[in-house]
Structure formats: structure tokens, C-alpha cells
C-alpha positions, 0 to 999 in steps of 0.5 A: 499500499506504499502507493496510498500512503504517497497519495495526497490527502486531496487524492485520497478523498477522492480516491475513498469516494470512488471506492464507496460509489462502487460498494454502494453500486454493488450493494445496490445491484445485489439488493434491488433484485432481491426486493423486487422478488419480495415485492412481486 
């Protein structure tokens, strides 16, 4: 993780935003079909 430690604070924040967006997207992709199965 040396490359992560070399990042500036602003780069770390934008990197974390990208990670959060990816995680939230993956969760939505997994949960939405399950929700539709429960509703219909």
C-alpha cells in the first residue's frame, strides 16, 4: 500500500469517494433484484 501512502490528502479523499460509490453500486445491484422478488 505504499502507493496509497504516497497520495496527497485530496487524492485520498477522491479515491475513497470512488471506493464508496463502487461499494454502494454493488450493494444496490445485489439488493434491488432481491427486493423485486419480495415485492412481486
